[in-house]
C-alpha positions in Angstrom: -62.7 11.6 30.4 -62.6 15.5 29.2 -58.5 15.2 29.8 -58.2 11.7 28.1 -60.1 12.9 25.1 -57.9 16.5 25.3 -55.2 15.0 24.6 -56.2 12.7 22.3 -57.4 15.5 20.5 -54.1 17.1 20.6 -52.2 14.2 19.4 -54.2 13.5 16.9 -53.9 17.2 15.5 -50.7 16.6 14.9 -51.3 13.9 11.7 -54.1 16.2 10.8 -57.0 14.3 12.4 -59.9 16.0 13.4 -62.2 15.8 16.1 -64.8 13.9 14.2 -63.1 11.2 13.1 -61.6 10.6 16.4 -64.3 8.0 17.5 -63.4 5.4 14.2 -59.6 5.7 15.3 -60.1 5.6 19.2 -58.1 1.9 19.7 -55.1 3.5 17.1 -54.8 6.9 18.6 -55.4 6.2 22.3 -52.5 7.3 24.0 -51.7 4.7 26.4 -51.9 2.1 23.9 -49.5 4.3 21.4 -48.0 6.8 23.9 -44.5 6.9 22.5 -45.7 7.4 19.0 -48.1 10.0 19.3 -45.4 11.8 21.2 -42.9 11.7 18.5 -45.8 12.8 16.1 -46.9 15.7 18.3 -43.4 17.0 18.3 -44.5 18.7 14.7 -40.6 18.6 13.8 -39.3 15.2 11.2 -36.1 16.3 12.2 -35.9 16.5 15.9 -36.5 12.6 17.1 -37.0 10.7 20.8 -33.7 9.6 22.4 -32.9 6.2 20.7 -33.9 4.6 24.2 -37.3 4.9 22.9 -36.7 4.2 19.1 -38.0 0.4 20.2 -41.4 1.5 21.3 -41.9 4.4 18.5 -41.0 2.0 15.7 -44.0 -0.6 16.9 -46.2 1.7 17.8 -45.8 3.5 14.5 -46.0 0.8 12.2 -48.9 -0.6 14.3 -50.6 3.0 13.5 -49.2 3.1 9.8 -50.7 -0.9 9.1 -54.6 0.2 10.2 -57.1 -0.1 7.8 -58.6 2.3 9.2 -55.7 4.8 8.7 -55.0 6.3 5.3 -53.9 9.3 2.9 -51.0 11.6 5.0 -52.0 10.3 8.3 -50.3 6.7 7.5 -47.6 8.7 5.7 -46.4 10.0 8.6 -46.9 7.1 10.5 -44.9 5.3 8.2 -42.1 8.0 7.8 -42.1 7.8 11.6 -41.6 4.2 12.4 -38.8 4.2 9.3 -36.9 6.7 11.0 -36.9 4.7 14.5 -36.4 1.5 12.8 -33.1 2.7 11.3 -32.0 4.3 14.5 -32.1 0.8 15.9 -29.9 -0.5 13.4 -29.2 -4.4 12.3 -30.1 -5.9 8.8 -33.7 -7.0 10.1 -34.4 -3.3 11.5 -32.9 -1.7 8.2 -34.8 -3.5 5.8 -38.1 -2.9 7.8 -36.9 0.8 8.0 -36.5 0.9 4.1 -40.2 -0.6 3.3 -41.3 1.9 5.4 -39.8 5.0 4.2 -40.1 3.8 0.4 -43.8 3.8 0.9 -43.7 7.3 2.5 -41.8 8.7 -0.3 -43.4 6.8 -2.9 -47.3 8.6 -1.9 -45.5 12.0 -0.6 -45.3 13.5 -3.8 -49.0 13.5 -3.6 -49.7 15.6 -0.3 -49.7 19.4 -0.7 -46.4 20.3 0.2 -47.9 22.2 3.5 -49.0 18.5 4.8 -46.3 16.5 4.1 -43.4 18.6 2.4 -41.4 18.5 5.7 -41.6 14.8 6.3 -41.2 13.7 2.3 -37.8 15.6 2.6 -37.1 13.7 6.2 -38.1 10.7 4.7 -35.8 11.0 1.8 -32.5 11.5 3.3 -33.6 8.6 5.9 -34.1 6.3 3.5 -31.1 6.9 1.4 -29.3 6.6 4.8 -30.9 3.2 5.4 -29.6 2.3 2.3 -26.4 3.3 2.6 -26.3 1.3 6.4 -27.9 -1.6 4.4 -24.8 -1.6 2.0 -26.9 -0.4 -0.6 -25.0 2.2 -2.4 -26.2 2.0 -5.8 -29.3 2.5 -4.0 -28.9 4.8 -1.8 -26.7 7.1 -5.2 -29.8 6.7 -7.5 -32.0 7.9 -4.7 -29.7 10.9 -4.2 -29.7 11.9 -7.8 -33.6 11.4 -8.7 -35.4 14.8 -10.6 -39.0 13.4 -10.5 -41.3 14.8 -8.4 -40.7 14.0 -4.6 -37.0 14.1 -5.0 -34.7 16.1 -3.3 -34.1 19.5 -4.7 -30.8 20.1 -6.5 -29.8 23.5 -4.1 -30.7 21.1 -1.2 -27.7 21.5 1.3 -28.3 18.1 3.1 -27.3 16.3 -0.4 -23.7 17.2 0.7 -23.9 16.0 4.0 -25.6 12.4 2.0 -23.0 12.3 -0.7 -20.1 12.5 1.8 -21.5 9.6 4.0 -22.1 7.8 1.1 -18.3 8.5 -0.8 -17.0 7.1 3.1 -19.3 4.1 2.9 -18.2 3.4 -0.8 -14.3 4.1 -0.5 -14.1 3.3 3.1 -14.1 5.7 6.0 -10.2 5.2 6.8 -8.9 5.7 2.9 -7.4 8.8 1.8 -9.6 9.1 -1.4 -12.8 8.6 0.7 -11.7 11.4 2.9 -10.7 13.4 0.2 -14.2 13.0 -1.3 -16.2 13.3 1.7 -14.5 16.7 2.4 -15.0 17.8 -1.2 -18.6 17.1 -0.8 -19.0 19.2 2.2 -16.9 22.3 2.1 -18.9 24.2 -0.4 -21.7 23.5 2.1 -20.5 23.7 5.7 -18.2 26.7 5.9 -21.3 28.9 5.6 -22.8 30.8 7.7 -25.6 28.9 10.3 -28.0 32.2 8.7 -27.9 31.6 5.3 -28.0 27.6 5.8 -31.1 28.3 7.9 -32.8 31.4 7.4 -35.4 32.9 9.6 -39.1 32.6 7.6 -39.9 35.3 5.3 -43.4 37.2 6.1 -45.0 35.1 2.9 -43.8 31.8 3.9 -45.2 32.7 7.4 -48.6 33.5 6.5 -48.9 30.9 3.6 -47.6 28.1 6.2 -45.0 27.0 3.4 -41.3 27.4 2.7 -39.9 28.6 -0.4 -36.5 27.8 0.4 -34.9 24.3 1.4 -33.4 24.9 4.9 -31.3 22.8 7.1 -32.3 21.8 10.4 -30.0 22.1 14.0 -29.2 18.5 14.0 -28.5 18.2 9.8 -26.0 21.7 10.5 -24.3 20.0 13.8 -23.5 16.7 11.8 -22.5 18.2 8.6 -19.9 20.6 10.5 -18.9 18.1 13.0 -17.9 15.4 9.9 -16.6 18.3 8.2 -14.3 19.4 10.8 -13.1 15.9 11.5 -12.3 15.3 7.7 -10.4 18.9 7.3 -8.3 18.2 10.8 -7.3 14.5 9.8 -6.8 15.3 6.3 -4.6 18.6 7.3 -2.6 16.6 9.6 -2.1 14.0 6.9 -0.7 17.0 4.6 1.4 18.3 7.2 3.0 14.7 7.6 3.5 14.6 4.1 5.3 17.7 4.1 7.5 16.9 6.6 8.7 13.8 4.4 8.5 15.5 1.3 11.6 14.3 -1.0 12.0 17.8 -2.3 10.9 21.3 -2.3 8.3 21.2 -4.4 6.7 18.3 -2.9 6.7 20.3 0.3 5.1 23.4 -1.4 2.3 21.1 -2.7 1.5 19.3 0.8 1.8 22.5 2.3 -0.9 24.2 0.2 -3.4 20.9 0.9 -2.8 21.4 5.0 -3.8 25.2 4.5 -6.8 24.1 2.4 -8.0 21.1 5.1 -7.2 23.0 8.1 -8.8 26.6 7.0 -12.0 24.6 6.2 -11.6 22.9 9.7 -11.1 26.4 11.4 -14.3 28.1 9.6 -16.4 25.4 11.1 -15.2 26.6 14.6 -15.5 29.9 13.7 -19.2 29.6 11.9 -20.5 28.1 15.2 -18.7 29.6 17.6 -16.3 27.4 18.7 -19.9 24.9 19.6 -19.9 22.5 17.0 -21.7 19.9 19.2 -21.9 16.2 19.1 -22.8 14.6 15.5 -25.0 11.2 15.4 -23.5 8.5 17.0 -19.6 10.4 18.0 -18.7 12.8 20.6 -18.1 16.4 20.0 -14.5 18.1 19.4 -13.1 19.3 22.4 -11.4 22.6 22.7 -7.9 21.3 22.6 -8.8 19.8 19.2 -10.5 23.2 18.1 -7.6 25.3 18.8 -5.1 22.8 17.7 -6.4 23.1 14.7 -6.1 26.9 14.6 -2.1 26.2 16.0 -1.5 23.6 12.7 -2.9 26.3 10.3 -0.9 29.4 11.6 1.9 27.2 11.7 1.4 25.7 8.0 1.0 30.1 6.8 4.0 30.6 8.2 5.8 27.9 5.9 4.1 28.8 3.2 5.1 32.5 3.9 9.0 30.7 3.5 9.8 30.3 7.2 12.1 26.5 7.5 11.5 24.3 10.3 14.5 23.8 12.9 17.1 21.3 11.8 16.1 18.1 14.0 13.3 20.3 16.3 10.0 20.4 16.3 9.5 24.1 15.6 10.4 26.4 12.6 13.4 29.0 12.7 11.1 32.5 13.1 14.6 34.0 12.9 16.0 33.1 9.8 12.7 34.9 8.1 11.2 33.6 4.8 14.7 32.6 3.0 12.8 31.8 0.1 10.2 34.5 -0.2 6.2 33.2 -1.6 4.7 35.9 -4.0 2.2 36.4 -1.3 4.4 36.5 1.7 2.7 39.6 3.7 -0.4 38.1 3.3 0.6 34.4 4.9 2.2 36.1 7.5 -1.3 38.1 8.2 -3.2 34.8 7.9 -0.7 32.8 10.3 -1.3 36.1 13.2 -5.6 35.6 12.6 -5.2 31.6 13.2 -3.3 32.4 16.4 -5.2 35.5 17.7 -8.4 33.2 17.2 -7.1 31.6 20.3 -6.4 34.3 22.0 -9.7 35.4 21.4 -11.4 33.0 23.4 -10.8 33.2 27.1 -11.8 29.8 27.5 -8.6 28.6 26.5 -5.7 28.4 28.9 -2.2 27.1 29.9 -0.2 25.7 27.2 -2.8 26.4 24.2 -2.7 29.9 24.8 1.1 29.4 25.1 1.0 28.3 22.0 -0.6 30.9 20.2 1.5 33.9 22.1 4.6 31.8 20.2 3.0 31.5 17.3 2.5 35.4 17.2 5.8 35.9 18.3 7.4 34.0 15.7 4.9 35.5 12.6 6.4 39.0 13.7 10.2 37.4 14.0 10.0 36.3 10.3 8.6 39.3 9.4 11.6 41.4 10.8 12.7 43.7 7.9 17.2 44.5 8.3 16.8 47.5 5.6 14.7 49.2 8.1 14.7 50.2 11.8 13.1 46.7 13.4 13.3 47.3 17.1 9.8 48.0 17.4 8.7 44.5 15.5 11.5 43.1 17.5 9.9 44.2 20.8 6.6 43.1 20.4 7.8 39.7 19.1 9.8 38.9 22.1 6.6 40.3 24.2 4.9 37.7 23.0 7.6 35.3 23.5 8.0 36.3 27.3 4.2 35.9 27.4 4.2 32.0 26.2 7.0 31.3 28.3 5.6 32.8 30.9 1.9 31.2 30.5 4.2 27.5 30.3 5.5 28.3 33.7 2.3 28.4 35.4 1.5 25.1 34.1 3.3 21.7 36.2 6.1 21.3 33.7 6.5 25.2 33.7 8.5 25.9 30.2 10.3 23.0 30.1 7.5 21.6 28.5 8.0 23.8 25.5 11.9 23.9 25.3 11.3 25.1 21.6 10.0 28.0 22.8 12.5 29.3 25.2 15.0 28.6 21.9 12.8 31.2 19.9 13.1 33.4 23.0 16.9 32.9 23.3 17.2 33.9 19.7 15.2 37.3 19.6 16.5 38.4 22.8 20.3 37.9 21.2 18.9 39.8 18.3 18.0 42.7 21.2 21.4 42.3 22.6 20.1 40.7 25.7 23.2 38.1 25.3 23.0 37.5 29.2 19.4 36.6 29.1 19.6 34.4 25.7 22.6 32.7 27.1 20.4 31.9 30.0 17.5 30.6 27.6 19.5 28.1 25.5 21.0 26.8 28.3 17.3 26.0 30.0 16.2 24.7 26.6 19.5 22.2 26.4 18.4 21.2 29.9 15.1 20.7 29.0 16.0 18.3 26.2 17.0 14.7 28.1 17.2 12.0 26.2 19.2 10.6 23.2 16.3 11.4 20.7 17.5 15.0 21.4 21.0 14.6 21.5 21.2 16.3 17.9 19.2 19.2 18.9 21.0 19.9 22.2 24.5 20.0 20.0 22.5 22.3 18.1 21.6 24.6 21.0 25.2 24.6 22.4 26.5 26.4 18.9 23.5 28.9 19.3 24.9 29.4 22.9 29.2 30.0 21.3 27.6 32.3 18.6 26.5 34.4 21.4 30.0 34.4 22.4 31.4 34.9 18.6 29.1 37.5 17.6 27.8 41.0 18.9 24.2 41.3 17.8 22.5 43.0 14.7 21.9 46.3 14.7 19.3 48.1 12.8 20.2 49.5 9.5 23.6 47.7 10.0 25.4 46.8 6.5 24.7 43.2 5.9 27.9 43.1 3.5 30.1 44.4 6.9 29.1 43.1 9.9 29.9 40.7 12.2 27.1 39.4 13.5 24.8 36.9 13.9 21.8 37.3 11.1 18.4 36.4 11.3 18.5 34.8 8.0 21.8 32.6 9.9 23.7 32.1 6.7 24.8 28.4 6.3 27.8 27.4 6.6 28.7 29.9 9.9 31.5 32.2 8.6 33.0 33.5 11.9 35.9 34.9 9.8 34.9 38.5 10.8 35.4 37.9 14.5 38.6 39.4 15.8 39.3 37.4 19.1 37.0 34.0 19.2 36.8 33.6 23.1 37.5 30.5 25.0 33.8 30.3 25.9 32.7 30.2 22.6 35.2 26.9 21.8 33.9 25.2 25.2 30.7 25.4 24.1 31.3 23.8 20.5 33.3 21.5 22.6 30.0 20.4 24.3 27.9 20.3 20.7 30.5 17.8 19.6 30.2 15.8 22.8 26.2 15.6 22.4 26.4 14.4 18.6 29.7 14.2 17.0 28.3 14.5 13.6 27.1 18.3 14.0 29.2 20.0 11.0 28.5 23.4 11.9 30.2 23.0 15.3 33.0 21.3 13.8 33.8 24.0 11.1 33.4 26.6 13.5 35.8 25.1 15.5 38.0 24.7 12.6 37.6 28.3 11.7 39.1 29.2 15.6 41.8 26.8 15.0 42.6 28.9 12.1 42.4 31.8 13.4 45.0 30.7 16.3 47.1 29.3 14.2 46.5 25.8 15.5 47.2 24.1 12.4 46.9 20.5 13.6 43.6 20.4 15.0 42.1 22.5 12.7 43.2 19.7 10.2 41.1 17.4 12.7 38.3 18.8 12.3 38.3 19.3 8.6 39.3 15.9 7.5 36.0 14.8 9.9 33.7 16.7 7.5 35.7 15.5 4.8 36.3 12.1 4.8 34.8 9.7 7.4 32.0 8.4 9.6 30.7 11.8 10.0 31.7 13.4 6.6 29.3 15.8 5.3 26.9 14.8 1.9 29.0 15.7 -1.3 25.7 18.0 -1.5 25.7 19.6 1.6 26.8 23.4 0.9 29.0 23.4 3.9 31.4 20.3 2.6 32.0 23.2 0.1 32.7 25.6 3.2 35.1 22.7 4.7 37.0 22.7 1.0 37.4 26.0 1.3 38.6 26.2 4.7 41.4 23.2 3.9 42.7 24.9 1.2 43.2 28.2 3.6 45.0 26.2 5.8 47.2 25.2 3.6 48.0 28.5 2.2 47.8 30.2 5.6 50.6 27.9 6.6 53.1 28.5 3.8 52.2 32.5 4.0 52.9 32.0 8.0 56.5 30.6 6.8 57.0 33.2 4.2 56.3 35.8 6.6 58.9 34.4 9.1 61.7 34.7 6.5 63.4 31.7 7.5 66.0 30.1 5.3 64.0 27.0 5.7 61.8 25.2 2.9 58.1 26.4 3.8 55.6 23.6 4.2 51.8 23.7 2.9 50.1 21.0 1.1 50.3 23.3 -2.3 48.1 19.9 -4.3 45.7 20.0 -1.6 45.1 23.1 -1.6 44.6 23.7 -5.3 42.6 20.5 -5.4 40.1 21.5 -2.3 39.7 25.3 -3.5 39.1 24.2 -7.0 36.3 22.1 -6.0 34.5 23.9 -3.3 34.5 26.4 -6.6 32.8 24.0 -8.9 30.4 23.0 -6.5 29.6 26.8 -6.0 30.5 29.0 -8.8 28.4 31.4 -7.9 30.7 31.8 -4.6 33.7 34.8 -5.3 35.2 33.7 -2.0 35.7 30.1 -3.3 36.4 31.1 -6.8 39.6 33.8 -5.0 41.1 31.2 -2.8 41.6 28.7 -5.8 43.1 31.7 -7.2 45.3 32.4 -4.3 46.3 28.8 -4.0 47.0 28.5 -7.8 49.4 31.7 -7.5 51.0 30.7 -4.5 51.8 27.2 -5.2 52.4 27.1 -8.8 50.1 23.7 -9.1 47.4 24.5 -11.9 47.3 25.9 -15.2 43.6 26.4 -15.3 43.2 30.1 -15.7 39.8 30.7 -14.9 39.8 31.3 -11.9 42.5 34.7 -12.0 41.2 35.8 -14.8 39.3 39.2 -14.3 36.2 38.3 -16.5 35.1 41.7 -16.9 38.6 43.7 -17.2 36.8 46.7 -14.6 38.4 45.3 -11.3 41.8 46.7 -10.4 41.8 44.4 -7.2 41.2 41.2 -10.3 43.4 42.6 -12.3 46.7 42.5 -9.7 45.8 38.8 -9.2 45.7 37.9 -12.9 48.8 39.4 -13.5 50.4 38.0 -10.4 49.0 34.4 -12.2 50.6 35.5 -15.2 54.0 36.2 -13.8 53.7 32.8 -11.7 52.9 30.8 -14.8 55.9 32.7 -16.8 58.2 31.4 -13.6 57.1 27.6 -14.7 57.1 28.2 -18.2 59.8 27.1 -21.3 61.7 29.6 -23.2 59.2 29.4 -25.7 56.2 30.2 -23.9 57.4 32.4 -21.3 57.6 36.1 -23.0 53.3 35.4 -24.1 52.7 35.1 -20.3 55.2 38.2 -18.9 53.2 40.1 -21.8 49.9 38.8 -20.5 50.8 39.6 -17.0 52.2 43.0 -18.1 49.1 43.9 -19.8 46.8 42.8 -16.8 48.7 45.5 -14.2 48.9 48.4 -17.0 44.5 47.9 -17.7 44.5 47.7 -13.3 46.6 50.8 -13.2 44.5 52.6 -15.5 41.5 51.8 -13.2 43.0 52.2 -9.7 43.0 55.6 -8.0 45.4 57.1 -5.4 43.0 56.2 -2.7 42.5 52.7 -3.6 43.3 49.9 -0.7 43.9 46.2 -1.7 40.5 43.9 -0.7 43.1 40.9 -0.3 45.5 40.6 2.1 48.4 37.6 2.3 49.1 36.0 5.7 51.4 38.3 7.7 50.7 41.6 6.2 48.5 43.6 8.5 45.5 45.7 6.7 46.5 48.2 8.5 49.2 48.4 6.4 49.4 51.5 4.8 49.8 50.0 1.2 47.3 51.6 -1.9 46.6 49.3 -5.0 47.8 51.3 -7.8 51.2 51.0 -6.0 51.1 47.3 -6.2 50.0 47.6 -9.6 52.7 49.7 -10.9 55.2 47.1 -9.1 54.0 44.2 -11.3 55.0 46.1 -13.9 58.6 46.7 -13.0 58.5 43.2 -11.9 57.8 42.0 -15.1 60.0 44.2 -17.1 62.8 43.2 -14.7 62.2 39.6 -14.9 61.2 39.7 -19.0 64.2 42.3 -19.8 66.5 42.3 -17.1 66.4 45.9 -16.0 63.8 48.4 -14.2 61.5 49.9 -16.4 61.9 53.2 -14.2 64.1 54.4 -11.0 60.7 54.2 -8.2 61.8 52.5 -5.2 58.9 50.2 -3.8 58.4 49.7 -0.4 58.9 47.1 1.9 54.8 46.3 2.4 54.6 46.2 -1.3 57.8 43.8 -2.0 56.1 41.7 0.8 53.1 42.0 -0.7 54.2 39.9 -3.7 56.5 37.8 -1.8 54.0 36.2 0.4 51.0 36.0 -2.6 54.0 33.4 -4.1 55.8 35.3 -6.2 59.4 33.8 -6.9 62.4 35.9 -6.4 63.6 37.3 -10.0 66.5 40.0 -9.9 64.8 43.4 -9.6 66.7 46.3 -9.1 64.7 49.1 -7.2 
C-alpha cells in the first residue's frame, strides 16, 4: 500500500495535487486505471511526448481525467492539453476534432493561471492547436490563432511562430508548389540558421530562482523539426535554382538563378553546421543522410565558383576550371574563398569518405585553378591544385568504379598537368576519360576530349610570366575559337586526334577549325575548303551568332589570299587562282560581325588590295594616322584603287596613296620591321618598314608621272613585298 500511495502522490504532484487531495480523486488518479496519462503528466515537459503507439491510451485516459467533475483548475487544463496533443498525433477527422476541442478549452483558461503553473503548457497547447487546425484544413483559423496578440497568445518574438507559419504556407499554397516552398523557406531562415545556444539558452540564475522563464526558448523537438524542414527546403529550392541556371535563356537569367541557388544552399549548409552534422529526423520524416548533407556543401561550392565567373563545361557535367573567370565578378575573390570553405567543410568531417570526399578534393582543385593569375608566378598554386585533383582521383580509385566513375575529374587533372608541362601524363588522363565515357550521350564530350589531346600535340605548356600576346601555348582562358597560327609545325598526332574528334561528333566546330588551319599550314587547299564549307553551310554549319563562324570566314578568306600569293611567289606566267570575290566577302562579313577583331579587319584589307574587289575604304584606312604599318597598307590600298580607276579619279587616288606613304615614312625608324608579311616572303627576310614606305612613294611617282623620284634602288625583297601584296605592274625604274 505504501508503494501504491507513493506512486500516486508522485503522479498527482505532476498535476499540482497535494497529498490531502488524493483521496477525493482516487479513482481518477489510480495508476492502474490511467497509467499512460499519469506517465505523460509525470514527464513534466510539454514538448516531450510519449511514442505514438501510446497515443490512444494517453488520449482516452487524459480525456477521462479532464472530464471528471471533481477535477478543475490547472489540473483539468493540463489533462486537456495532453489529451488534445495525443488526439492530434492520432490524426483523422474525428480525432483532430477532439484534439481541437481539448486544446481550445485548455488555451481559453490558460491565461488565468500563473505562468509558473501553466505557462509552458499554454504555449505548447497554442502551438498544438495551430497544428490541429492546419491538419483539419482550417487554415484561416490557424493563421488567426497564430496572429493573435491577446492575453495567452504566442509572443511575437516566439521563434516557434516561424515553423508554424512555414507549415501553414505549405498547406495553403501546396507543399510541392514553388511559391509554397519559397514562402516557408522565408519564414524559417531567420530563425533556424541560428545557433542552438541562441534558440535554447540556459536558464539564468534569476529564472532558476523564480521558477519562471523570462524569455521564450525552443525545445529540442522544435529545433529539430524547424532545422530539418529548412534543410529540406533549402536543398530542394537550391537544386531547382541550379536547374534553372543550367536552362537559362541568357546570362542575366543565369546570374539570377545562380544567386538564388547560393541563398538557398547557404541556409541548408548553415543548418548542417549549427546541428554539427546531426539534424535528426523531423516529426513524421526521416533524418537527412550524410550524403544529403555533404551534397549541399558540394553544390554550394560549385554555385560559388559559377558566381565567380567560372563557366560550365560545354557538353559536360563539371566546370571548366582551367578557363579561370572569363567575366570575373566584382566579388570574385570572396566567391572563390566561400567556395573553398564549402569544400573544406566536407573534408573536415572525417566520417565522409569515398566519392563524396573525392568531390571535395576536386572542388578545392578547381577553385585553385580558377584563381590562377597569369601575371605572376603561379607554380605554387598550380602544384596545390594538382595535388588536390590527384587526391580526388586517388580517392575514387579506392571505390568499385575507380576514377572512371568521375571522368570529368580526369579531364580537370589532365588540363592542369598540361599547364604544368606534363604533356604525356595529361594525354594519359585525357585518354582514360574518353574511354570511360561510353554511350552515344557522351559523344560530344568525347569529341571535345580528342580536341584537348590534339592541343597537347600542338601547343607548348604555358610558363609563368609568359607574354600572352606572344606565347604559342594553351591558355587557361582557352580563347574560342582556337587559333593555332603560332604553331610552327603541326604534328600528325594532332591531326589524328582531330580526325577521331570528328568521328565522335561531326558537328565539332573546334575540331574542324583546327583541321582547316593544319591543312592551310601544309598548303593542302582542297581538304581545308572541305572543313570550312562544313562550318559555313550544310547540316553541321555553325550558327550565325557563334564567334567561331566569323573565324571560319576569316580562314576561308585567308585560304583564297594564300592561294593567290603562293602562285605569285612561284613567279609563273600562268594566271593565278584564288576566289577574290569569296575572299573579300568572307573577310568583310567576319569583320562586320566582330568589329573589335583587328585580324579580321586586316584580312579584309589584304584581300581588297590583293584582288581589288571592293571600294570599301574603311578596312584599310589608318584611323589615327600614327601607325607606320597601317599607313603602308593605306598607301597600297589607294595605289590599287588608282590602277582600277578612270582618268578622272586616278590622280586623286595616287595623291592619297603618296600622302599615306609619306606620313608613314616620317613615323618609321630605321630599325622597324613590318608586322605583316605576304605569303611567299619569309619573316626572316632582312627588310625594313621604312624601305617599304620609301619604295611606295617611288612606286606612286613612277605610276603618276612616269619617272622615278630618285635614283635609289630597291632590294628584291622590297619589290617582292609589293608584288605579293597585289600591286599591279607599273613602269618603275630602279
